[in-house]
KEMAR-335738 format. One line per field, with one value per residue (C-alpha): residue number from 1; residue in one letter; x, y, z. Coordinates in steps of 0.5 Angstrom, whole numbers, always signed. Layout:
BEGIN
n: [NUM, ...] .
res: [A, ...] .
u: [X, ...] .
v: [Y, ...] .
w: [Z, ...] .
end
This chain:
BEGIN
n: [1, 2, 3, 4, 5, 6, 7, 8, 9, 10, 11, 12, 13, 14, 15, 16, 17, 18, 19, 20, 21, 22, 23, 24, 25, 26, 27, 28, 29, 30, 31, 32, 33, 34, 35, 36, 37, 38, 39, 40, 41, 42, 43, 44, 45, 46, 47, 48, 49, 50, 51, 52, 53, 54, 55, 56, 57, 58, 59, 60, 61, 62, 63, 64, 65, 66, 67, 68, 69, 70, 71, 72, 73, 74, 75, 76, 77, 78, 79, 80, 81, 82, 83, 84, 85, 86, 87, 88, 89, 90, 91, 92, 93, 94, 95, 96, 97, 98, 99, 100, 101, 102, 103, 104, 105, 106, 107, 108, 109, 110, 111, 112, 113, 114, 115, 116, 117, 118, 119, 120, 121, 122, 123, 124, 125, 126, 127, 128, 129, 130, 131, 132, 133, 134, 135, 136, 137, 138, 139, 140, 141, 142, 143, 144, 145, 146, 147, 148, 149, 150, 151, 152, 153, 154, 155, 156, 157, 158, 159, 160, 161, 162, 163, 164, 165, 166, 167, 168, 169, 170, 171, 172, 173, 174, 175, 176, 177, 178, 179, 180, 181, 182, 183, 184, 185, 186, 187, 188, 189, 190, 191, 192, 193, 194, 195, 196, 197, 198, 199, 200, 201, 202, 203, 204, 205, 206, 207, 208, 209, 210, 211, 212, 213, 214, 215, 216, 217, 218, 219, 220, 221, 222, 223, 224, 225, 226, 227, 228, 229, 230, 231, 232, 233, 234, 235, 236, 237, 238, 239, 240, 241, 242, 243, 244, 245, 246, 247, 248, 249, 250, 251, 252, 253, 254, 255, 256, 257, 258, 259, 260, 261, 262, 263, 264, 265, 266, 267, 268, 269, 270, 271, 272, 273, 274, 275, 276, 277, 278, 279, 280, 281, 282, 283, 284, 285, 286, 287, 288, 289, 290, 291, 292, 293, 294, 295, 296, 297, 298, 299, 300, 301, 302, 303, 304, 305, 306, 307, 308, 309, 310, 311, 312, 313, 314, 315, 316, 317, 318, 319, 320, 321, 322, 323, 324, 325, 326, 327, 328, 329, 330, 331, 332, 333, 334, 335, 336, 337, 338, 339, 340, 341, 342, 343, 344, 345, 346, 347, 348, 349, 350, 351, 352, 353, 354, 355, 356, 357, 358, 359, 360, 361, 362, 363, 364, 365, 366] .
res: [M, D, L, F, N, H, N, T, S, E, E, G, L, A, L, A, S, R, V, D, P, Q, Y, A, P, V, W, Q, D, K, P, P, Q, E, Q, T, A, L, A, M, Y, F, L, P, H, G, S, K, K, S, V, L, S, P, T, R, P, R, V, I, K, W, Y, C, P, F, A, N, Q, H, S, F, S, S, G, H, R, Y, C, I, N, V, Y, T, G, C, A, H, S, C, E, Y, C, Y, A, A, A, Y, E, L, P, H, P, D, V, K, R, D, F, A, K, L, L, E, K, D, L, A, D, L, E, R, F, D, V, P, S, A, P, I, H, L, S, N, S, T, D, P, F, Q, P, L, E, A, T, A, G, H, T, R, L, A, L, Q, E, L, L, A, H, R, R, R, F, T, S, V, V, V, L, T, K, N, P, R, L, A, V, E, S, G, C, V, D, L, F, R, K, L, D, S, S, R, A, Q, F, L, I, E, V, S, L, A, F, W, R, E, D, A, R, Q, L, Y, D, S, G, A, P, S, I, Q, D, R, T, E, S, I, R, Q, L, C, R, E, G, V, R, V, V, L, R, I, D, P, L, F, P, S, S, P, L, S, G, K, T, A, P, A, A, T, Y, Q, D, F, G, L, P, L, P, Q, T, L, D, D, L, E, Q, L, V, T, F, A, R, E, A, G, V, Q, H, V, V, Y, S, P, A, K, I, V, Q, P, R, M, R, Q, L, S, P, V, M, R, R, M, R, S, L, Y, E, F, V, A, A, P, E, R, L, T, F, R, G, G, S, W, R, L, P, P, A, V, Q, S, D, V, T, G, R, L, L, A, I, C, R, R, H, G, V, P, A, K, C, C, K, Q, N, L, I, E, T, P] .
u: [+62, +58, +57, +50, +51, +57, +53, +47, +52, +55, +48, +46, +52, +51, +44, +45, +50, +44, +39, +36, +40, +33, +33, +41, +42, +38, +44, +50, +54, +51, +56, +56, +52, +46, +47, +46, +40, +36, +38, +36, +29, +27, +30, +28, +33, +32, +31, +35, +34, +41, +37, +33, +27, +25, +19, +20, +16, +9, +5, +11, +13, +18, +15, +13, +15, +15, +19, +26, +31, +35, +29, +25, +29, +24, +30, +29, +22, +16, +8, +3, -3, -8, -14, -14, -19, -22, -30, -29, -29, -26, -26, -19, -16, -9, -9, -15, -9, -7, -12, -18, -24, -28, -25, -23, -19, -12, -12, -8, -6, -5, +0, +4, +5, +8, +12, +15, +16, +20, +24, +26, +28, +32, +36, +36, +34, +35, +30, +26, +19, +13, +6, -1, -3, -1, -7, -13, -16, -14, -20, -25, -31, -28, -24, -30, -31, -24, -20, -14, -11, -12, -8, -3, -2, -1, +4, +8, +8, +11, +17, +17, +24, +24, +21, +23, +16, +9, +4, -3, -7, -14, -21, -24, -21, -28, -27, -20, -23, -29, -25, -21, -14, -13, -9, -5, -3, +0, +4, +7, +9, +15, +20, +25, +20, +14, +7, +3, -4, -5, -13, -15, -20, -20, -27, -31, -37, -42, -44, -37, -35, -41, -39, -31, -31, -38, -36, -32, -35, -38, -34, -37, -35, -28, -27, -30, -26, -19, -21, -22, -15, -11, -15, -13, -5, -5, +0, -5, -3, -8, -8, -12, -10, -12, -12, -16, -15, -19, -25, -26, -21, -16, -16, -10, -13, -20, -24, -25, -29, -32, -33, -41, -39, -36, -42, -38, -39, -34, -29, -25, -26, -21, -26, -26, -18, -19, -23, -19, -13, -16, -19, -12, -9, -15, -15, -7, -5, +2, +2, -2, +0, -2, -1, -5, -10, -9, -13, -12, -14, -17, -14, -19, -24, -26, -26, -32, -37, -34, -27, -28, -31, -25, -20, -23, -23, -15, -14, -17, -13, -7, -8, -4, +1, -2, -3, +3, +1, +6, +5, -2, -5, -6, -2, -2, +4, +9, +7, -1, +1, +5, -2, -6, -2, +0, -7, -6, +1, -1, -6, -2, +4, -2, -4, +3, +1, +7, +5, +9, +8, +6, +13, +17, +12, +14, +22, +22, +18, +24] .
v: [+49, +53, +51, +49, +44, +41, +40, +37, +32, +30, +28, +25, +20, +18, +17, +13, +9, +6, +4, -2, -7, -9, -2, -1, -3, +4, +8, +3, +6, +13, +19, +22, +28, +23, +19, +25, +27, +21, +20, +27, +26, +19, +17, +20, +25, +25, +17, +13, +7, +4, +1, +6, +5, +10, +13, +20, +24, +26, +25, +24, +17, +11, +7, +1, +0, -7, -9, -12, -8, -15, -19, -13, -8, -2, +3, +10, +12, +15, +14, +19, +15, +21, +18, +13, +7, +6, +6, +1, -4, -9, -16, -18, -12, -13, -6, -9, -13, -6, -1, +0, +0, +7, +12, +19, +25, +26, +31, +37, +34, +40, +43, +36, +36, +43, +41, +35, +38, +44, +38, +35, +42, +43, +37, +37, +30, +26, +26, +19, +16, +18, +14, +16, +11, +4, +3, +7, +10, +17, +18, +15, +19, +23, +26, +30, +34, +34, +35, +33, +29, +35, +39, +34, +33, +41, +41, +36, +40, +46, +41, +37, +36, +32, +27, +22, +20, +21, +15, +15, +8, +8, +5, +11, +15, +18, +22, +24, +27, +30, +34, +37, +33, +32, +38, +37, +30, +33, +38, +33, +29, +31, +27, +27, +25, +21, +21, +15, +13, +6, +4, -3, -7, -14, -16, -16, -18, -14, -20, -21, -14, -13, -18, -18, -10, -8, -1, +1, +4, +0, -3, +1, +7, +5, +3, +10, +14, +10, +11, +19, +19, +16, +20, +26, +24, +21, +15, +10, +3, -2, -7, -13, -15, -19, -26, -32, -39, -42, -46, -52, -52, -58, -62, -66, -70, -70, -69, -63, -57, -51, -44, -46, -52, -47, -42, -37, -34, -35, -28, -29, -33, -34, -30, -24, -24, -24, -18, -14, -15, -13, -7, -5, -6, -2, +4, +5, +3, +3, -4, -9, -10, -17, -21, -27, -26, -27, -28, -23, -23, -16, -12, -13, -17, -24, -26, -24, -30, -29, -29, -35, -39, -37, -39, -46, -46, -44, -50, -55, -52, -52, -59, -63, -57, -52, -45, -40, -35, -29, -21, -22, -26, -33, -35, -40, -45, -42, -47, -46, -38, -39, -43, -37, -32, -36, -35, -28, -28, -32, -27, -21, -24, -26, -19, -16, -12, -12, -15, -14, -17, -12, -13, -12, -6, -2, -3, -1, +5, +10] .
w: [+19, +24, +31, +30, +24, +28, +34, +29, +26, +32, +35, +28, +28, +35, +34, +28, +31, +36, +30, +31, +27, +23, +20, +20, +12, +11, +14, +12, +6, +6, +7, +14, +12, +10, +16, +20, +16, +16, +24, +26, +22, +24, +30, +37, +40, +47, +48, +53, +50, +47, +41, +37, +32, +27, +31, +31, +25, +26, +20, +14, +17, +16, +10, +14, +21, +21, +15, +17, +12, +11, +8, +6, +3, +2, +4, +6, +4, +7, +8, +10, +13, +12, +16, +21, +20, +13, +11, +5, +10, +5, +8, +6, +8, +11, +15, +19, +23, +26, +25, +28, +23, +25, +20, +23, +22, +25, +30, +28, +22, +18, +23, +24, +17, +16, +22, +19, +12, +16, +19, +12, +10, +16, +17, +9, +9, +2, -3, -3, -5, -1, -1, +1, +4, +6, +11, +10, +3, +2, -2, +2, +3, +9, +4, +1, +8, +11, +5, +8, +2, -2, +3, +4, -4, -4, +1, -2, -9, -5, -3, -9, -9, -3, -6, -12, -13, -10, -10, -8, -7, -7, -9, -10, -16, -18, -11, -13, -20, -17, -11, -17, -16, -23, -24, -18, -20, -27, -23, -18, -24, -28, -33, -27, -21, -23, -20, -20, -17, -16, -16, -13, -17, -16, -18, -25, -22, -17, -13, -11, -10, -6, -1, -1, -2, +1, +2, -4, -10, -16, -21, -26, -22, -22, -29, -31, -27, -29, -36, -35, -31, -37, -42, -37, -38, -31, -30, -27, -24, -24, -17, -19, -12, -8, -12, -9, -11, -17, -17, -17, -11, -12, -5, -4, +1, -1, -7, -11, -8, -10, -6, -6, -1, +4, +3, -1, -8, -13, -12, -19, -25, -31, -35, -29, -30, -37, -37, -32, -36, -42, -39, -36, -43, -47, -41, -42, -35, -33, -31, -26, -19, -16, -9, -6, -1, +6, +12, +16, +24, +25, +31, +38, +34, +31, +24, +20, +18, +11, +13, +18, +12, +7, +12, +12, +5, +5, +10, +5, -1, +3, +6, +8, +9, +14, +13, +16, +21, +20, +21, +23, +17, +15, +9, +3, +2, -3, -8, -8, -8, -15, -17, -15, -18, -25, -28, -28, -30, -36, -38, -37, -42, -47, -47, -47, -40, -35, -28, -22, -15, -9, -6, -13, -15, -8, -9, -16, -15, -15] .
end
């Protein structure tokens, strides 16, 4: 071992010994070389703090900086949030809890991406899954002029051995097709390392979509693009996500109510879910992903009128229990969540369509 490698190993192991306990499981039981590589890439080299969190990378970052690995074992994986903010402005978006609403490009994105990729190579970091994007749609309208998502995918392809899988999450699959990314998707996919595009489509009626997904493409736009991607041989996952309580709303402490009683249109009917699952089967998607909707407290803003009414509806459905506030969001009690997701799961079983909850889908992506 030469002097540089020896010094790097010493520094990396010293950094790894200071990692925050909530992230420590990623380092545990790894050989020293891997512990060193992970520490040198993810942990701040010059910090005087006694406890370190994964904050050093510029663009290719730790998958979720909020996740405690003891309870959410996502492991060593990456995320590139290509842009800041999102033009789709979905009412229920979980990222509103920490992202500002106005979409924008990241300054020096190409240069910072290049530096992170160089560090992955320099420190010989073990390969891991990479996700685009958790908090902002990589194919929002901004991509048509900035092209940063296409650039990122091209660079990932050039360093493909560093990533066990590449996953893109979007509500705008048409832009992915029209920007000429299908060939890139195919090249990123192989028998050893897969590429997946996950497309969110939670609604089957335009009146619901126009209220809850106001800035996102139409239902027809998304279904046509999903079909095209599947025909082109691209692996597609359909996210029927989020799921809302069914109507009539069962009130344990009051007579049953409807969404109209709270001034809201019905988001999803049983027939809507049936149509979505039927579409998933006929289009040939890999599987369906689901999760119950949360009421997200936006960063530095008040709840929108729609979500204020939805929170009142949630309080009605949860009573006499209270909603749980965690991670910047109000959540339904577990028993109510099971009722919400159970409708979709029953339909998926009947149609033979595999379904995974959001957390399971993440952890099982190799």
